[in-house]
N, C-alpha and C positions, 0 to 999 in steps of 0.2 A: 227377157227375150233376147236371143242372140241370133245373128245371121252372118254368114260369110259374104263379103262384098268383093267382087272381082272387078277391078276397074283401074282407071288411070287418074291420079291426082295431079293437079297442075304444079305442085311443088317439086315433083320429080318427073323425069322422063321415063324411068323404068317402072313397069306395072308391078304391083305388089298386092299380096292378100292382106286384108284388114278384117279385124273383128269389130263389128259395130254394135253398139248397145243403144236402146231407146227406152224412154219412159213414156207410158201412156198417161195423159192427164185429162182431167175434166173440171168443170166448174165446181168450186168448193161448196160444201154444205154449211149450215149455220154456225157450226163450231169452228170451222177452219177459215171461213170468209173474213173475219176481222184480222186474221194474221197473214193470209196469202191469197192471191187471186186464182190459184189452181190447186188441185190436190191429185195424188196418184190414183190411178184406176187399179183395183185389185182383181185379178182374174182368179176365181176360186174353183170353177168346175171344169171338167175336161172339155165340155162344149165351148166354153169361153176361151180356153187356151188353144184349142185346135184351130189352126189357120189354114 
């Protein structure tokens, strides 16, 4: 998932365009839970992907 973000960051005074990426996570199922506290969400249908 990618989105363009237009805004100001405090590190600089001049506004810039940034590409931001995000990972959707959820609670892990039985196989993953002994290894990690979250797991990625996989969006597989057009309905899930359309925001």
